[in-house]
C-alpha positions in Angstrom: 2.1 -49.4 22.7 2.2 -53.3 22.6 -1.1 -54.9 21.8 -1.6 -58.7 22.2 -5.0 -60.5 22.4 -5.7 -63.4 24.9 -8.5 -65.7 24.6 -9.4 -67.5 27.9 -12.0 -70.0 28.6 -13.1 -70.2 32.3 -14.8 -73.2 33.4 -17.4 -71.5 36.0 -18.6 -68.3 37.0 -16.4 -67.9 39.7 -13.1 -68.0 37.3 -14.8 -65.7 35.1 -15.6 -63.1 37.8 -11.9 -63.5 39.0 -10.5 -62.9 35.5 -12.7 -59.9 35.2 -11.6 -58.6 38.6 -7.9 -59.0 37.7 -8.2 -57.4 34.6 -10.1 -54.4 36.0 -7.6 -54.0 38.9 -4.8 -53.7 36.1 -6.7 -51.2 34.3 -6.8 -53.4 31.4 -9.4 -53.0 28.9 -11.4 -56.3 27.6 -14.3 -57.5 25.9 -16.7 -60.3 27.0 -18.4 -62.5 24.4 -20.5 -65.6 24.7 -20.5 -66.0 21.1 -18.9 -69.1 19.0 -17.9 -68.4 16.0 -18.3 -71.0 13.4 -18.6 -71.3 9.5 -22.1 -72.2 8.2 -21.8 -76.0 7.2 -22.8 -75.3 3.4 -20.1 -72.8 3.3 -17.5 -75.3 4.3 -19.0 -77.9 2.1 -18.4 -75.7 -0.9 -15.0 -74.3 0.0 -13.8 -77.8 0.5 -15.6 -79.0 -3.2 -13.7 -75.9 -4.8 -10.4 -76.9 -3.1 -10.9 -80.5 -4.6 -11.4 -79.2 -8.3 -8.8 -76.9 -8.0 -6.2 -79.7 -7.0 -7.6 -81.9 -9.6 -7.2 -79.2 -12.3 -3.6 -78.7 -11.3 -2.9 -82.4 -11.3 -4.3 -82.5 -14.7 -2.4 -79.7 -15.9 0.9 -81.0 -14.5 0.4 -84.7 -15.1 0.0 -86.0 -11.4 -2.2 -88.9 -10.6 -5.5 -88.1 -8.7 -7.9 -90.9 -7.4 
């Protein structure tokens, strides 16, 4: 069985309805969601900060210059 995921962004209700109708006509199962998953800002800042610290440590260990 071939499984693929398609993410589509209909621009209006008519497009959304047409996409749903086509999928139903083809007997394709689908899932509708309106949520946009984004990461928490504080989480992203922490990850970036950890990344910078790791780069600085590696550069220190291997004699690189970091400004």
